[in-house]
C-alpha positions in Angstrom: 130.1 318.1 51.8 129.0 317.0 55.1 130.4 318.8 57.4 131.2 317.8 61.6 130.2 321.1 62.4 127.1 321.1 60.3 125.6 324.9 61.9 128.2 326.3 61.3 128.5 325.9 58.1 125.1 326.3 57.5 126.4 330.7 58.1 126.4 330.5 62.3 130.0 330.3 61.6 130.7 333.5 60.4 128.7 335.7 62.7 131.5 335.6 64.8 134.4 337.5 65.0 137.6 336.3 63.4 139.4 336.1 66.6 136.2 333.9 67.8 136.0 331.8 64.3 140.2 331.6 65.3 139.9 331.3 69.1 137.2 328.0 68.4 140.0 326.7 65.9 142.3 326.0 68.5 139.9 324.8 71.2 140.3 321.9 68.2 143.9 322.3 68.2 144.2 321.6 71.8 141.3 318.7 71.5 144.0 317.1 68.8 147.1 317.9 71.1 145.3 316.1 73.9 144.6 312.9 72.6 148.1 312.4 69.8 149.6 310.4 72.0 146.9 308.6 73.8 144.2 307.9 70.8 145.7 308.8 67.7 142.4 308.3 65.9 140.9 310.9 68.5 143.0 313.3 67.2 143.2 312.9 64.4 139.1 314.3 64.6 140.4 317.2 65.7 141.8 317.9 63.5 139.8 317.3 60.7 137.3 319.4 63.1 139.4 322.0 63.0 140.8 321.5 59.5 136.7 321.8 58.7 136.7 325.6 60.9 139.8 327.2 59.4 138.2 326.1 55.7 135.1 327.9 56.9 137.8 331.1 57.6 138.9 331.3 54.6 135.5 331.1 53.2 134.1 333.9 55.3 134.9 337.7 53.3 135.4 339.5 56.2 138.9 337.8 56.6 139.5 338.3 52.7 142.8 340.2 53.9 143.9 337.9 56.7 144.1 335.1 53.6 147.8 334.4 53.2 148.0 334.2 57.2 144.9 331.4 57.0 145.9 329.8 53.4 149.7 329.0 54.9 148.5 328.3 59.0 146.2 325.4 57.1 149.6 324.7 55.3 151.2 324.5 58.6 148.6 321.7 61.1 148.4 319.9 58.0 152.3 319.4 58.2 151.8 319.3 61.9 149.4 317.3 62.3 150.1 314.4 58.8 153.5 314.9 57.5 156.9 315.1 58.5 156.7 318.9 60.2 158.7 320.7 58.2 158.5 323.6 59.5 159.7 322.7 63.0 156.5 323.3 64.5 155.1 322.2 68.4 152.5 321.2 70.4 154.4 324.3 72.4 153.8 326.4 69.4 150.1 325.5 68.7 148.9 326.4 72.1 150.9 330.3 72.2 149.5 330.5 69.0 146.2 330.4 69.3 145.8 331.1 72.7 146.4 335.1 72.0 143.1 334.9 70.2 141.2 333.7 73.1 142.5 336.1 75.0 141.3 339.0 73.0 137.9 336.9 71.4 137.4 336.4 75.6 137.9 340.2 76.2 135.8 341.7 73.1 132.8 339.8 74.9 
Protein backbone atom coordinates (compact mmCIF):
# COMPACT_ATOMS: atom_id res chain seq x y z
CA UNK A 1 0.00 0.00 0.00
CA UNK A 2 1.24 3.48 -0.85
CA UNK A 3 0.98 5.86 2.10
CA UNK A 4 0.75 9.65 1.99
CA UNK A 5 2.20 9.68 5.51
CA UNK A 6 5.03 7.27 4.77
CA UNK A 7 7.11 8.11 7.84
CA UNK A 8 4.08 7.68 10.08
CA UNK A 9 3.20 4.34 8.49
CA UNK A 10 6.75 3.11 9.06
CA UNK A 11 6.25 3.36 12.82
CA UNK A 12 6.49 6.97 13.93
CA UNK A 13 2.69 7.13 14.32
CA UNK A 14 2.70 4.55 17.08
CA UNK A 15 4.85 6.75 19.34
CA UNK A 16 2.17 9.43 19.47
CA UNK A 17 -0.37 9.32 22.27
CA UNK A 18 -3.95 8.53 21.36
CA UNK A 19 -4.85 12.20 21.81
CA UNK A 20 -2.03 13.32 19.52
CA UNK A 21 -3.11 10.80 16.89
CA UNK A 22 -6.68 12.06 17.01
CA UNK A 23 -5.54 15.69 16.88
CA UNK A 24 -3.56 14.96 13.69
CA UNK A 25 -6.59 13.26 12.16
CA UNK A 26 -8.63 16.30 13.14
CA UNK A 27 -6.19 18.57 11.30
CA UNK A 28 -6.81 16.68 8.09
CA UNK A 29 -10.56 16.75 8.68
CA UNK A 30 -10.35 20.52 9.18
CA UNK A 31 -8.52 20.85 5.86
CA UNK A 32 -11.23 18.79 4.18
CA UNK A 33 -13.94 21.04 5.63
CA UNK A 34 -12.15 24.19 4.49
CA UNK A 35 -11.73 22.88 0.94
CA UNK A 36 -15.05 21.11 0.43
CA UNK A 37 -16.87 24.16 -0.95
CA UNK A 38 -13.83 25.50 -2.82
CA UNK A 39 -11.90 22.71 -4.51
CA UNK A 40 -13.58 19.34 -3.95
CA UNK A 41 -10.48 17.43 -5.09
CA UNK A 42 -8.40 18.98 -2.29
CA UNK A 43 -11.10 18.15 0.22
CA UNK A 44 -11.18 14.51 -0.82
CA UNK A 45 -7.38 14.26 -0.68
CA UNK A 46 -7.46 15.62 2.88
CA UNK A 47 -10.10 13.05 3.87
CA UNK A 48 -8.05 10.30 2.26
CA UNK A 49 -5.12 11.38 4.45
CA UNK A 50 -7.37 11.53 7.53
CA UNK A 51 -8.64 8.03 6.85
CA UNK A 52 -5.09 6.79 6.34
CA UNK A 53 -4.13 8.17 9.77
CA UNK A 54 -7.31 6.76 11.29
CA UNK A 55 -6.46 3.33 9.87
CA UNK A 56 -3.03 3.55 11.49
CA UNK A 57 -4.71 4.52 14.77
CA UNK A 58 -7.02 1.52 14.48
CA UNK A 59 -3.99 -0.74 13.94
CA UNK A 60 -2.17 0.70 16.98
CA UNK A 61 -2.32 -1.93 19.74
CA UNK A 62 -2.54 0.69 22.52
CA UNK A 63 -5.95 1.71 21.16
CA UNK A 64 -7.53 -1.75 21.32
CA UNK A 65 -10.08 -0.66 23.94
CA UNK A 66 -11.14 2.20 21.67
CA UNK A 67 -11.53 0.03 18.60
CA UNK A 68 -15.33 0.19 18.52
CA UNK A 69 -15.34 4.00 18.61
CA UNK A 70 -12.57 4.27 16.02
CA UNK A 71 -14.25 1.94 13.56
CA UNK A 72 -17.55 3.78 14.00
CA UNK A 73 -15.74 7.10 13.52
CA UNK A 74 -14.37 5.81 10.23
CA UNK A 75 -17.84 4.75 9.12
CA UNK A 76 -19.36 8.14 9.92
CA UNK A 77 -16.48 10.07 8.29
CA UNK A 78 -16.84 8.10 5.07
CA UNK A 79 -20.60 8.62 5.14
CA UNK A 80 -20.25 12.39 5.61
CA UNK A 81 -17.51 13.11 3.11
CA UNK A 82 -18.26 10.52 0.41
CA UNK A 83 -21.90 9.49 0.66
CA UNK A 84 -25.33 10.71 1.82
CA UNK A 85 -24.61 11.76 5.42
CA UNK A 86 -27.21 9.37 6.81
CA UNK A 87 -25.85 9.98 10.33
CA UNK A 88 -26.58 13.71 10.13
CA UNK A 89 -23.04 14.99 10.70
CA UNK A 90 -22.05 18.60 10.15
CA UNK A 91 -18.89 20.66 9.86
CA UNK A 92 -19.56 22.06 13.33
CA UNK A 93 -19.95 18.57 14.80
CA UNK A 94 -16.61 17.47 13.30
CA UNK A 95 -14.84 20.56 14.56
CA UNK A 96 -16.25 20.10 18.07
CA UNK A 97 -15.39 16.39 18.14
CA UNK A 98 -11.76 16.86 17.16
CA UNK A 99 -11.22 20.07 19.14
CA UNK A 100 -11.40 18.09 22.38
CA UNK A 101 -8.50 15.90 21.24
CA UNK A 102 -6.43 18.91 20.21
CA UNK A 103 -7.08 20.50 23.59
CA UNK A 104 -6.03 17.41 25.58
CA UNK A 105 -3.00 16.76 23.34
CA UNK A 106 -1.75 20.27 24.02
CA UNK A 107 -2.35 19.94 27.76
CA UNK A 108 -0.28 16.78 27.97
CA UNK A 109 2.76 18.15 26.08
